[in-house]
N, C-alpha and C positions, 0 to 999 in steps of 0.2 A: 448587530458583529458579537458573536457567540459570548456570553455572558461568560462566559471556561475560561475564555481568550484573552481577555480585558483583565481574569485572574491571573497571569503568566508577571505582567508586570507590577513593579513598586510602584509609592506615590514618587515622583508626579509625572512620571510618563503614563503609565496609566491615564491621567486627566489626559491627557494628547491625544490617547488612543479614543480616548470617549468622546473627547468633541468632533471628531474624525468620523465615529463608531457609522453615521449616517450616511453618508458620504463613499461606505467600504463595502456596497452590496455585490456580490461574488466573488469578495475575497476569497483567495487562495496558498495567495504566500508571502510573507514580511523577510528581504531581504536585509539583516542588519551585518557593516562592516566600516572596521574599527578607518575614522576617516573619509570613507564613503557615504554618502545622501542615503537613509532609508529608502528604501526599492518597495511599493506594495503588485503584489501583481495580481489585477483585479480582468478578470477574466482574459487572461492572457496578454492583456494591454500594462508597459508597467507605468507606474505614479508615483509620486515623490510626497514626505507629510508637512507641512511648514511647521516653525515655529507655535501656531496660533492655531493647529489639531485642524488645514484645509486638506483638501488631497489637493495636490496640482499634479501639470502634465511638465511642469518649468521649471528644471532639475535645478539649477541657479536657487531656490526658493528654499528646495529642500535640504531638509536638519541631518547632520548628525551623531551621533553619540559618540562619547571621550569610552578613555579604555575606563576606566571608575564604572560609566554609568551600563558599559553589556558587564562586566561582574556585580553590578549590584543586578542585574534582572536574572544573569546562572543562578545569583546566591539564593534572591528569591528563589527563581519556580525550587530550586533545591532545599527548598525550608533551611537555609543559611547552616546545610550540615553535607557539603558536598561527596565527601566521604560514602555517607550512603545511599549514591547515586555513581559513586566509582566507576562500578561492572559498567551498567547503562554506561556512561560517559566518554568507557573509553573504545564502545563500540562508534561512539561519535553520535549518538545522539542519546535521547529524550521522548518517553513516552507521557503523555501528560493528563490528568481529567480531559475531558471531551473528545479525547482520542489525537488530539493535535502533538505533531511529530518536532523536537523542537534540534536541526543538527546544527552541530558544532565544531567548529577548525578554530586549530591554533597551535602551541607547538606541541610534542609528543614528545613523553621519554620512554623510553625504549629500555629494557631488561635484560639482556644479550638481543635475540630476537622479536622478544615480545612484548607487545607495546603494554606499562605499565600507568603508564596513566596519561592524562591530558591535561597543560595548566596551560597559563595563558591567553585561553579564550575570547577573541578575537574576532570571532565571527559567527552570524545564528544564521539560521534559514526556521522562519519556523509558518511551517508548515501546515492547513488549518484540515481536520476532518474531513475528506469529502465524502457525503454517502449521497446516492442517488437511486429509494427507494422505489423500483419497478425499472432502471436499466438494464435487469435481463427479459423483461416482459419479452422482446424479436424473437430470441435468442432458445428461452425454455423449451420452447413449444416442440421443435427438431433435437435436443439431449437424450432424449429418454424410447428406451427400447420398445417394442409394438407388446403392444399386452391391456388387458382387460383397465379401463377407465376407475375410479376410485380403489387402486391395489400403488402395491410399490413396485413401482414400475424402474429394471436398471438403468440407469443413468450410462449413456456412450462416454468410454474417454474421449474426453477432448483435450484440442491445444487451445490458447488462446494467444494469438499474435498481434501485436501490437509494437509502431515507435513508440517512444517514451515520452509523456503530457496526451495522450488518447484515452485514457480511462480504465485504460482494462485489468487494474485492482479496481478500479470499483462494479467495471462486470462483475467478476472474478465470486466478491463479495456481494453481489446481491444475488448471483448462482445460487452462491451456498448459502442465502436466508431462504431462498426458495425449495432446495433441494430439500433441506432442513426445516420447513416448515409444514413442505405440503403446498401442494396448490391446484388445479381443476384438472390435471393429469395424471400426479400422483400423489397419493400418502406419501408422510414426512418419511426421511429415512437419517439416519447414524452418520453426518459426516467427522470427517478430523480432519483441523488446520495446522496445516505446518505453520508460521507467522514467525518468518525470522524475522523480519526489523519490524516488528507491531504496527504494522500497515494494514494487514488485514480488519484483527479485530479489534486493532489499538487497546491495548489491554494498559489499562493504571492500573497499578498492584492487584496486577492475575487479572483481574471483572474486564471483558469486553465492552469499550466507550461505545461501538456499532454493534447494529442489529444483524446476527448474525444466524439468527433460526435457534426454536428452542430444542433441538438436538445435535448438536453443535459442541466438540470440545477443543479445547485449544491447548496447544505447548507453545505457549510465547516466547519471542528471542532463541529460540531450541535453530541449532542448522541441521539443516531441512536431512542429512545425508544421515542423522542421527533420527530426529524429531519421527520420521514414517516409519519404521518399525516401529519406533517405542509408542506410537497413538494405537498400534495394530495391537502390540502384545496387549498392551493394558486398557485400550477404548473399545476395539473388537468396532470400531468403523464400518460401514459399508461405503463411504468414498471415503478420497484422502483428496484437500488439494492441498496446490502451495504455490507460490510465487515468485512470477522469474527462474526456472529452472537455466542451469548454467555450465554447466559442467559433468565430465563424466563420471565423475560419483556420485550429482547429485541423481545423472541416468541408471545408473549401476542399483540404486536406493529405491528409484520406481518404480526397477524392472522384476523389483525383490516384491515389491507394493500389489501391482499386477501376478504377475503370478501368484501373490496368495491371495485370487479370486476378488479384490477392492476395485473399484473404478476411480479413477481421478480426473482430477480437476488442475489443469497447473496452465503459467501463465510462459512467455516467451517474450525477449526483443526484436520480433522482428518487422520488414516493411512487405511482405508476400509471403505467399505461402512458395512459391516457386526458393526464394532464400532461403526457408528456413529448412531445404532440403540439400542445401549446400551447406550448411553445417557438419564436419566433419565429426561430432557428437555423438551430434542425434541419427547417423547413418542406419547404424545396426536398428535401434528403435522404429522409425521410419518403414524399415526395409519389412519387419516383422509384421509392421502394419497395427502397433499398440494403440494408434489412435484412429476413432471413428469415427471422431467429427474434429476441424478445425477450423475458428473463429477471425479472421482476420477483420481488426481494425485500422480504415488510414485513412487519413485524405484525398478527396476529390478532388477535381484545378480547380475547383472555387474554396479550395480550403476546409472544406464543411466536413467532420466525419462521415463514413461511413464503414457501412458492416454486412463483412460476408457472408457466408459457410459453405462448407463446403463435407461433402463425406470421404470417404480412406480413397476411394478413387480420382479422388479431385471434381465432379459431378458438384457444379453452385446449386439455392434453392432460388 
């Protein structure tokens, strides 16, 4: 279990997780809810933790935390100064050292129609930073345009399509690293990342906690609509990367980036290439063939993840 994750918990809660650490290889998520047993997501299967720090599949043995204990965890994460983290909490999450992400839910305080703060936090979703160095290896050879090896070859505009939980952000992150650092197909080039929810770079106090390459610049917790053009004006990237394209405004901003001559790496929720073509807000973008590569992540009949790559004409390799 990552030491930076253990450091999130005050004593004696930390002791409990330290005891269980050896049984939590491949831990992906810790769900803490008031009045409910703590749930550990270990390799996509749910487990519980008992009062002695043992991992168990028996729900009846699972411990739960009181509202005071949940508040202690939040206070400890915020270094007992929650006001300093107010802006982050308003967005529903905190990013901490190690790149881990703490989702929060509770009572929302409104000022007019705007969220002013969140109080009485009673639900936590601790998502572990999940880097997979090398995840991009099967994809990267297909993303460069023709050119001399050991030169800076342009990247095809690429859309990564995947349902939740199959690793599209993990793939995007490693593609960014490969393109930024360079590889046997191309020299490295400048990449700009608009990391709206701190999931790609996992910045903590502005510093990326994940490996995203030596030529990568990040706008952390910045809306995609504003961030893409900000990066072009300020950092002059060759490639711009964003996660989870989802609105008409996102598409308009993305088209501006493409018209400025930048290449783009983009992810979107979806089950297939056919489904993406049915999304009304994407029709203009697809009709103009703004993407030349489509990477589709899905599960096969055995529920194992598989990867397919298509060109702009729908031909696969």
